[in-house]
C-alpha positions, 0 to 999 in steps of 0.5 A: 089402107089397100096395102094392108088389105093386100098383106091380109089376103096374101097371109090368108092365101098362105094359110090356105095352102095357096101356091101362087098369087097374082098381083094385077095392081100396083103403083109408084109409092116407094115401096112399103116395108110390111108389104115386102116383108109379107111377100118374102114370108109367103115366098118362104112359105112356098108361094109364088108371086106374080106381079103386073109390071105397070102400064106407063111405058117406062123402066121399072129399073129407073123408076120402080113400080111396086109390088113388081119391083121388090128384089125378092126371089119369089116374084116374077114381074110380067110385061105385056106383049102385042099379038105380034109378040112385041113389047106393048107400047104402054108396058113397063120393062127393066132388065133388072126388074121385069122378068118375063112377058105375056100377052097383054093387048086386046085380051078378051075378058069378063067386064061390068056391063051395067056397073054393078058386080051383081050383073057382070055378064059381059065380055070385052077386050082389055090391055095391060100388064094386069091382063098378061100377069094372070097368064103367067099365074096360070102357067104356074098352076099348070106346072104345079098340077103336072108336077105337084112335088116341085118347089116354088123355085123349081116352078119359077125357074121352069117358067123363066127358062120356058117363056123367057126373060123380057128386056 
């Protein structure tokens, strides 16, 4: 099960001192208690969990997208914006569940060019909240580099007050 692999990876990250995890994946599976427990345990260990809000153009408040919609204080759920800073039409949103937004439309990224991971040498543009969430994860890593003594909650609150809250 992919969720069990995610839980194992998250535990590995915590065991090896990771401070931030990026979750550019998810779905409408109603949540999975072991996943929520693992994310919460990672938060208790000081790990910030940055999650893509989803790409269905719908409200996560009305129809939760997991893992982004778990009500845990170590999660930042990220919507996607356009180059003009508006909410991307495909991006999920939610006043109670989606906490911020980052550029997610037309983002330059590495891409498979031959269908083989051993020959992944191309670049192209992609769109989605899976492109937005890593930018927030990177910002968290930069904050921790600048302030290594900060707690996860200090980094989380600084991100949410500096880059804002998406509605």
